[in-house]
C-alpha positions as CSV (number, residue, x, y, z in Angstrom):
1,M,222.2,214.1,150.1
2,A,219.1,213.0,151.7
3,A,219.1,209.5,153.8
4,S,215.8,208.5,152.3
5,A,213.7,209.4,149.6
6,I,210.1,211.2,150.4
7,V,207.2,209.9,149.2
8,V,205.6,213.0,147.4
9,L,201.8,213.1,145.4
10,P,200.8,215.0,142.4
11,G,200.4,218.8,143.7
12,D,202.4,218.4,146.7
13,K,204.7,221.7,147.9
14,I,208.2,220.7,148.6
15,P,209.4,222.1,152.0
16,Q,212.3,224.0,151.7
17,D,214.6,222.1,153.8
18,A,213.7,219.1,151.8
19,L,215.6,220.8,148.8
20,P,219.2,220.3,147.9
21,K,222.0,221.8,149.9
22,P,224.2,222.8,147.2
23,M,227.9,222.8,147.8
24,N,228.4,225.6,145.7
25,K,225.8,228.3,146.9
26,K,226.0,230.2,143.4
27,K,224.9,227.6,141.4
28,A,221.2,227.7,140.4
29,L,219.0,224.7,141.3
30,T,217.7,222.7,138.5
31,L,214.5,220.7,138.4
32,G,214.2,217.3,137.0
33,P,211.4,215.4,136.0
34,G,208.2,215.5,138.2
35,L,208.8,219.0,139.8
36,R,208.0,222.6,138.7
37,H,208.4,225.9,139.8
38,I,205.7,228.2,140.8
39,P,206.7,231.7,141.4
40,P,207.9,233.2,143.4
41,T,209.5,230.4,145.7
42,T,206.7,227.3,145.5
43,I,208.3,224.1,144.2
44,A,205.4,221.7,143.6
45,T,205.0,218.1,142.3
46,T,203.6,216.8,138.9
47,I,203.7,213.1,139.3
48,A,203.6,210.5,142.3
49,G,207.2,209.3,143.4
50,A,210.2,209.7,145.5
51,L,211.9,213.0,145.7
52,V,215.5,212.3,145.2
53,T,218.2,215.4,145.6
54,D,221.8,216.0,144.6
55,N,223.6,218.7,146.4
56,K,226.7,218.5,144.2
57,K,224.5,219.2,141.3
58,N,222.0,221.4,143.2
59,A,219.1,219.1,141.6
60,A,216.1,217.7,142.6
61,W,213.6,215.3,140.7
62,I,211.0,212.9,141.1
63,E,211.7,209.2,140.7
64,F,208.9,207.2,139.3
65,N,208.5,204.0,137.6
66,S,207.7,203.9,133.7
67,G,206.8,201.1,131.9
68,R,209.5,201.1,129.4
69,Y,213.3,201.5,129.7
70,L,214.7,204.2,127.1
71,P,218.3,203.9,126.6
72,T,220.1,206.9,127.6
73,A,224.2,207.7,127.2
74,G,225.8,207.2,130.5
75,D,223.2,204.7,131.9
76,L,224.7,201.7,133.6
77,V,222.8,198.3,131.9
78,I,222.7,194.8,132.4
79,A,223.1,193.6,128.3
80,T,222.5,189.8,127.3
81,I,224.6,188.9,124.5
82,N,222.5,187.5,121.6
83,T,224.9,187.0,119.0
84,S,228.9,188.0,117.8
85,T,229.5,189.6,114.5
86,G,232.6,190.6,113.1
87,E,233.4,193.5,115.1
88,N,230.8,193.7,117.6
89,F,228.4,191.3,119.9
90,N,224.7,192.0,119.6
91,C,223.0,192.4,122.9
92,F,219.6,192.8,124.5
93,L,218.6,195.3,127.3
94,T,214.9,194.6,127.3
95,P,212.3,192.8,125.3
96,N,211.1,196.3,124.2
97,T,214.2,198.2,123.5
98,P,216.4,197.8,119.9
99,A,219.2,195.7,120.0
100,A,222.5,197.1,121.4
101,T,225.9,196.6,119.8
102,L,229.0,196.0,122.1
103,P,232.5,196.3,120.2
104,H,234.8,193.7,120.8
105,L,237.5,195.6,121.8
106,A,235.2,197.8,124.3
107,F,237.0,195.9,127.3
108,E,239.7,196.3,129.4
109,G,243.1,195.2,127.6
110,A,241.1,193.7,124.7
111,T,242.8,193.0,121.2
112,R,241.9,191.1,118.3
113,K,243.4,188.2,119.9
114,T,242.6,188.9,123.7
115,R,238.7,189.9,123.3
116,P,236.4,187.9,125.4
117,Q,234.7,185.1,124.0
118,L,231.1,185.4,125.0
119,V,228.4,182.9,123.7
120,P,224.7,183.7,123.5
121,N,223.2,184.6,126.9
122,S,226.2,185.5,128.4
123,L,225.7,188.7,131.0
124,V,227.7,191.9,130.7
125,Y,227.6,194.9,132.9
126,A,228.3,197.7,130.5
127,R,227.7,201.5,130.1
128,I,225.6,203.2,127.1
129,A,228.3,205.0,125.3
130,S,225.9,206.5,122.7
131,A,222.0,206.2,122.0
132,G,219.6,208.1,119.5
133,K,216.2,207.8,118.3
134,D,217.4,206.6,115.0
135,S,220.3,204.4,116.1
136,S,221.0,201.2,117.9
137,P,222.6,202.1,121.3
138,E,226.3,201.4,121.6
139,L,227.7,199.9,124.8
140,T,231.0,200.0,126.5
141,C,232.8,198.3,129.4
142,V,235.7,200.5,130.0
143,D,235.8,204.1,131.3
144,P,236.9,206.2,128.3
145,S,239.0,208.8,130.4
146,T,241.3,206.0,132.0
147,G,240.8,202.8,129.7
148,K,240.0,200.6,132.9
149,S,237.1,198.9,133.4
150,E,235.9,200.2,136.6
151,G,233.8,197.5,137.6
152,L,232.3,196.8,134.0
153,G,232.4,193.5,131.9
154,P,231.1,190.1,132.0
155,L,229.2,188.6,134.7
156,K,229.7,185.5,135.6
157,G,228.0,182.9,138.3
158,G,224.6,184.3,140.7
159,M,221.4,185.0,139.1
160,V,219.6,187.9,137.4
161,F,216.3,189.1,138.8
162,K,213.9,191.6,137.2
163,I,213.1,194.8,139.2
164,S,210.8,198.2,138.4
165,L,212.9,200.7,136.5
166,G,212.1,202.7,139.7
167,M,213.6,200.4,142.0
168,A,216.6,200.1,139.6
169,R,217.2,203.9,140.1
170,R,216.6,203.8,143.6
171,L,219.7,201.0,144.0
172,L,221.9,202.8,142.0
173,A,221.1,206.4,144.1
174,G,222.8,204.5,146.9
175,S,222.0,205.5,150.6
176,K,219.6,208.2,149.6
177,G,217.3,205.7,147.7
178,G,215.6,204.3,150.9
179,V,216.6,200.7,150.0
180,T,218.1,199.8,153.4
181,I,217.4,195.9,153.1
182,L,220.5,195.3,151.6
183,E,222.6,196.8,154.4
184,A,220.5,194.8,156.7
185,L,220.9,191.6,154.8
186,G,224.7,192.5,154.8
187,E,225.4,192.3,158.2
188,K,225.0,188.7,158.5
189,V,225.5,187.2,155.0
190,G,227.7,188.0,152.0
191,F,226.7,188.6,148.8
192,E,227.5,191.0,145.8
193,I,225.2,192.6,143.6
194,T,225.1,194.6,140.3
195,V,222.1,196.9,139.5
196,G,221.3,198.0,135.9
197,R,219.2,200.8,134.8
198,N,217.5,198.6,132.4
199,G,215.3,196.8,135.4
200,M,218.1,193.8,135.9
201,L,219.4,193.2,139.3
202,H,222.2,190.3,139.4
203,V,222.6,188.8,142.8
204,D,225.8,186.6,143.4
205,G,225.5,185.2,147.2
206,G,228.2,182.3,146.5
207,N,225.5,179.7,146.7
208,V,222.3,179.2,145.3
209,K,220.0,179.7,148.8
210,T,221.7,183.1,149.5
211,T,221.5,184.3,146.0
212,L,217.5,183.4,145.7
213,A,217.0,185.0,149.3
214,V,218.8,188.4,148.6
215,G,217.1,188.6,144.8
216,R,213.7,187.7,146.0
217,A,213.8,190.1,149.0
218,V,214.5,193.1,146.8
219,Q,211.9,192.0,144.4
220,E,209.5,192.2,147.3
221,V,210.5,195.4,148.4
222,D,209.9,196.8,145.1
223,E,206.6,195.1,144.2
224,Q,205.1,195.7,147.8
225,A,206.8,199.5,148.3
226,L,208.0,198.5,151.8
227,G,209.2,201.1,154.0
228,A,212.0,201.1,156.6
229,K,210.0,199.4,158.9
230,G,209.0,196.9,156.4
231,Q,212.4,196.1,154.8
232,K,213.5,195.4,158.5
233,K,211.0,193.1,159.4
234,L,211.6,191.2,155.8
235,A,215.4,191.3,156.6
236,E,214.7,189.8,159.8
237,R,212.4,187.1,158.2
238,V,214.9,186.3,155.2
239,L,217.7,185.8,157.9
240,K,216.1,183.3,160.1
241,S,215.3,181.2,156.8
242,L,219.3,181.0,155.7
């Protein structure tokens, strides 16, 4: 996997050394959104964004900002509890997406007597278990293969910050997403972040000042499209203020 993303424009040709290096040499290259194959061997871009590769899947695609989140099975999201019915919590993912359902028993170790008591506006980190055009998304806070939470569940404390869908994807991509400011800040201050694919970032820095500083720093990187040098300077400025 690449240590950082490569920014590309429509019509750019992707050099061979920028494509994924598959662990399984027999696995065919998969091209995702934003890339097309021009025979015999040229790979070109169709949109502007950041080239992302996955060596394990031998896949490549372009990360870009789209205006609206579309729930997709498997996505990690930060949901806001709206109401509780007999068997489910009704949740909001974004103002523009259908309300999602989260079963009361979709938590590690939950029973009818021990299920979480979540009031309106509570935040939950969940995975989309199913989503379709004609049905509301259903969420879960357990891994179906293990029955464990695996980090999912209610989010307590901290604050939520709105970020672009592209930034959410970059943060979830880890080191290959090219967001270096969190590592720089983490060398001096302690905090925890939770990223929702629906454009939500939850930050808990242990106190209001640190939480605000980290969340706003990520938003600034997002809004100003800062590269590695810009992020380094921003981190230095943020740390001086703490």
